[in-house]
Every structure is written in C-alpha cells, then in structure tokens.
N, C-alpha and C positions, 0 to 999 in steps of 0.2 A: 894063654890068652894074649891077644895083641891090643884089643880095644874093648873097654867096658863103658856102658852108659849107666849112670846112677840117676834115677828119676824121682823127684819129689821135693818137698820143701814147704814153705809158707810159715812155719814156726821152727824154733830151735829144736823142738822135739822130733822133727823129721830131718832137719838139716844135719844135726850133729851125728846121728847114727850113720848117715851117708858119708860124712867126712871121716868117721872112724873106719868104715869099710875101705874107703879110698886110701887112707893112710896105711892100712894093712896090705892092700893089694900092691901099692907102689913101693912097699918095703921088700917085696919079693923079687926073685930073679928067674926069668926075665921080667922086666918091669912093664906092665901093660899101660897103655894110655887110658886115662880115666877122664871122662867128660860128664859133667852134670847137666841135667835137663830140668828146668824150673819154669816158673811163670814170670812174665815181666813185672817189674816194680815190687817183687817180693824180697824177703830177707836173704834168700839164697843168692840173689844177684849181687849183694854186698858182701856176704860172709864167705862164699865159696872162693872167689878170686883172692881174697886175703890169705887163704890157705894154699894157694898156688895151683888151683885147678880151673880149667875152662868151664864156662857154664853158658848154655843157650836157652832161650825162652820159647815156649809154645803157649798157645791160648788155652786156658782152662778156667774152671770156677767150681765152687762148691754147690752142693744140693742139700745135704743134711743140715738142719738147723737154720736154713735160709728162708726168706720170705718168698711168696709165690712169684713175684716179678723176677727176683734173682734166680729162682729155680728154673723158670722158663728160659731166661737168658742163657743160663749154663747149659741146659739140655738142648735147646733149639739153635743156639748161636755158637757159644764157645766150644762145646763138645765136638760138633762136626768139624769146625775149623781146626781145633787142636788135634783131632785124629788125622786129618789130612797133613798137617804140619809134622806130626810124629811119623807118619808113613814116609814122608819125604826125607826126614832126618835119618831114618833107618836105611833107606836106599842110598843116601849119600855117605853116611859114616860106616856102614857095614860092621856093626859091633859083633863081637863073639858072644856076648851075653848082656842082658839088661837086668839091673837090680832096681826094684821099686821099693822105696822106703816110706811111702805114704805122702800125703799132700796132694794138691790139685794136679800136678803134672804127672804123677805116678800112674793114674788110671788110663789116660789117653795113650801114653807111651807103652804101657803093658798091653793094652788092647791091640795097638798097632804091631807089637812084637808077636802076639799070638797069630794075627793075620799074616804076618810075614815069615813065620817059622823061626823066629829068633828065640833062643832059650831064655827063660825068665826065672829069676829068684825074687820072690816077694818077701819083704821083711816087715813083720807085724810087731809093733812095740807094746801094744796094750793087751791086758788080760782078755778083754772082750773085743774081738777083731772088728775092724771097720767094715762098712757095707761093701766098699769097692774090693777089698781083699777077699771077702766071703764070696762075692760073685765070681772073681777071677780065679780063685784057688783051684777049682777042678781042671782048669785049662793051662796051668803053668807047671813047670818042672818041679818046683819045690817052694814051700812057704816056710820061712825061718821065723819061729815065734819065741817070745821071751818067757812065757809061762806054759807049763804043762797043761793047765786048764784050758788053754786056747784051742787045743785039739778038738774039743767038743763042738766048736762052732765052725770048723773048717773041713772041707772035703779035699781029696787028693793027698799028695805026699806032704807031710808036715814034720819038721825037725825042730826040736827045742835047742836053741843056741844061746839064749839070753839076748839082751839088748846091747848092741855094739857101742863102746865108749872110746873116746880119744885117749891116747896113751898118756897125755898130760894129766887127765883126770885120774887115771889109774895110778899114776905116780904119786899124785897128791902133793900136799905141802905140810910143813910142820906147824903145830900150834905155837903161838907166841908164849914165851916163858914169863907169864904174869899171873896175877891173882884175880883178874877180871872174869866175869861171865860173858862169853861171846855168843851173841844171838844173831843168826843169819836169817833174813826174811827174803824169800824169793817168790815173785808172782808169775814166773814164767818169762819167756823171752820178750813178750809184749806187755808185761805187767798185769796186774789184776786189781781193778779199781776197788772192789769191795774189800779185798784183803788189805790193800793199802790203807783204806779208811779205818778198818778195824784195828790194824796194828798201830797206826800212828795215834789213834785215840787210846789204845790200851796202855801206852807208856805211862800215863798218869797213875795207873794202878800198880806200877812196878816199883814203887818207892822202896820196898824192902831190899831191893837189889842195888839201889843207888848208894854211893857213887861208883860201885864196882861193876857196873853194867856197861857193855859196849855193843852197839847194834850197827850192822851193815844191812841196808834195806835196798833191794833192787825194785824200783818202782815202775819201770817202763817209761818211755819218753813222754807220753801224753800226761801222765800223772806226776811227773817229777816235781814241778813247782808247787803243786797243791800238797803233796805228801811232805815236802820239806817245810812248807808253811805250818802244817799241823804239828810236826815235830817241834818246830821252834816255839809254837804256842804251848804245847803240853809238856815237852821235855826240857826245853831251854838248854842250859848248860849244866844240868844236874848230873849228867853222865855223858859218855862218849857216844855219838851217833853219826851216821853218814848215810845219805841217800844218793844212790846212783841210778841213772836210767837203765843201764845194762852192764852186766858183769861178764865181759868177754872171756876173761881168764878165771872162771868161777871156781876152778879147782883150788886156787889160792885161798878163796873164802871158805871152801869146805874144810881145808886143813886148819883154818883159823877158828872155825865154829865149834862151840860146845853143844848147840842145839839149833835145829833148822825149823823154821815155820814156812810152809810152802803149799802150793797147789800140788796135785798128784799126777801131773803128766808123766808119761812113761819114761822119758829120758831123765827127768828129775828123780824119779823113783830109782832108776838104774844107777844114777850117779851117787845117790845117798847110800845105797847098799854097797857099791864098790868102795866108797870112802868110809863105810861103817859109822854113819852118823845117826843119832836118835832124832826123830822128827815128829812135828805136829803137822798133820796134813789137814788142809781145808780145801777139799776137792771143789773144782769149778762145777757149779750145779747145772750148767747148761751145756756141758760137754756131750758130744754125740753118744747116744745110748748110755749116758751116765757112766762112761768108762773110767773116769777118774776115781769115782767111788770104789769101783771094783779094784783098781790098782792100789788104792790106799788101804782098803780092807784086807788085801792079801798080806801086807806087812803088819798091820795091826793085829790080825788073827794069830800071827806068829811072834808077837811080843816085841816087834821092832819099831813100832810107831804108835802114835795116838791119833785118832781121827775125830775132827770136830766139823760137822756139816754146817755149811754157811747159814742155812735157814734157821738153825737153832743158836747161832753164835752171836754174842755181844762182845764189845771191847773188854768189859769187865771179866767175862767168862774166859776169854782168850788169855787175858793177863793171869787169871788164876791158874790156868793149865801151865803156862810158862813158869810161874812161881813154884808150882808143885814140882816140876821136873828140875828146875834150877837148884832147888833145895834138897834134892834127892840124888846125890852123885852115884850111889850104887844102882839105882834104877836106870839112870842114863847109861851106865856102863853095861848093864845087861841088855838094854835096847841096842846099844852100839854093836855088841857082840853078835846078837841075833840078826841085826841088819847086815853086817858084813858076811855072815854065813849065807845070805840070800843073793849075794853078788855073783856076777858072771864075768870075770875079768878076761876070759878068752873068747867072748862072743864075736868080736870082729873077725878073728882068725877063723872061727867056725863058719861064718857066713861067706868069707872069702874062699874057704875050701869048697863049700857048696857051689859057688859060682864057677870055680875051676872045673869041678866034676861035670857040670851040665853044659859047659862052654862048647861052642862049635869047633874050637881048636884046643881040646884038653891036652893034647900032647905038647903044646907050647907052654903050658902053665907050670 
C-alpha cells in the first residue's frame, strides 16, 4: 500500500482506534502515507496533527439522536456536500484503501469509495453496530468488529479483530508504591455532566476511605470549573483529588488506578480490558441504540465489571458501590483478571492486515 485514508472522528472513541491503526500501518515496511479525513472544528482536527498525521475536513453531520431540524440539515445539506467533497478527495488522492472508523466523516467517505471502486475496511467498535455500518456492510470488502456478537447485526464479510488501541495504552504504566486507594473517573473525551455531578457529590459518602483516598477525575472542558467547585465543597482537603478537563496520556492514569468509574464507550471498554482494570460502568443513557449498555453488560456478565444505570443511580449509591469494591481487594483482583482476559492487544495489527489484503496494491504492502 502506498496511501491509506482513515475516515471518522468526532469523539476520542472514534479517533483513537484510527490513530492506533495508523501507528501500526506506519510501523511497517514499506511505510504507506496515512491521511485522516474528519469534519471541520472536530476533535480530530486537533488530536490527529499532534500524532504526526495529516487531516483534511469534509462536510458531514449526525442524524441519530438529533432533532428534526438538525436531521434535515444533515440529510439535505451536509450529506450531499460531503459526498461531493469525498468523491473529489478520492479522485485527487487516489488511495489504495479507505478505513472507516466511525463518526460523521466515515459515512460520506465510505459511500464515495463504494461509488469509486476503492476498497473499504469498516471498523466497528461497539457490540451493537451503528446504523451507518449496518447499511454499508454488504457493500464493503470487510467489517472488522470488536465483539463476536456483532456478527448478528451485519451482512457481508465480518472479521472479529478487537478494538485497536495505541501502543502506549497497551504498554501501560506502573502503579505508585503507596497505600492509597486510587480512583479514576472518566466521562469520555468530552466529559459527562451527570457522571461529573454524581461523582463529585458522592465523595461526601466516601469518608471510610479518607484520608487514604486519591481521585483523578476527567471532567471535560465545559464542566471543569463546576466539578472542581463541588469537589472543593464536598471533599475539601480530606483526601487527594485532582480534576482535569482531558487526560491525553490516559494510559498513565490507568496504570495508577485501582478502580475506574466511567461511561461505557467502546474505546474506554477496550482500554480497560487491555489494562486489566476493574470498573464501575455508568453507561450514557442517550447513546445511539443504547449501545453503551450492551458494551458494559458484556463485561459485567463475565465478572469483569459492575454496571450502574444512570436512571437508578444516586450519589450515595455510587459511593456505596465504590466502597464495596475498595474494601474487597480479592474481588477487584478477580475482576481485573477477567477484564484482562477479554482484551485484544493485537487488534490494530489485525485491522492493518485486513487493509493490506483488500488494498488495490496488495503486492506493495
């Protein structure tokens, strides 16, 4: 392969698998040129160049979970413009293969690739595949999925690869040599307002762990000030705590953590299993087709995690679950072992292999 386009983004859950695949592709010889395709003013426009890859933008927008006006704008305005831009991009760049990792840009570029005869690999992170991938699956060369159960929802050729992770995440980090209980709270790349509120209020109920408690809380940029204010009000200086808008080197915090409280986006789930961490999942209740609940239940059913759905959760109940696990080291160790057994450390290599096989110039790969 000489040139590969990786399309998608919008959230870390789509961007980071794409970066993991790019990292794998560019570690091989001969080294292909990798170019990302995203949407203007999205996270990928900031994160991708930091990793050393070029990124171009095309017009696109979401439909699922949006209001009527937004849906009409996406279908009638953004989608046609994005498709024309994608077709122009393929004509100009002449990629050997397109890899769609989900997000707004993935659909238009994959459709343009189908119309242009460019081979396509779709990568599906969630147990319950998204609408775009389900529609496109019969028309592409292969769909790489994280979970065996995803086959039931997809037509065409489907290969179970796992969810690609960056090498730094797989390498991990060492836990500090201290007697504190380390709690990591992750709301996803853009934060989670309800989880931020629940967790920052739950600290008042964690007194049995004080002062041997240490919390790192990723809040998202919009909620950083309010989350910090509530921690100051409820926790004060009774134990160590830190609020950050975004944890770019999150593998360092995974290595640090004894327990993770988080949403159940596919990349978060994959990172937790790769790092072998016990987790309390609070799935985002408005995720498309409720896919975060399916992701979380997959781990919980195998003894690797606990699920607490947001509609039933109070700050006191969340604190109770944290205390229960904090005081049961054996249970956490069992959860960690079962979590690690579900990890897929070779997923990026498997997806890169699929791309090489379907490429228009496989002899060069």
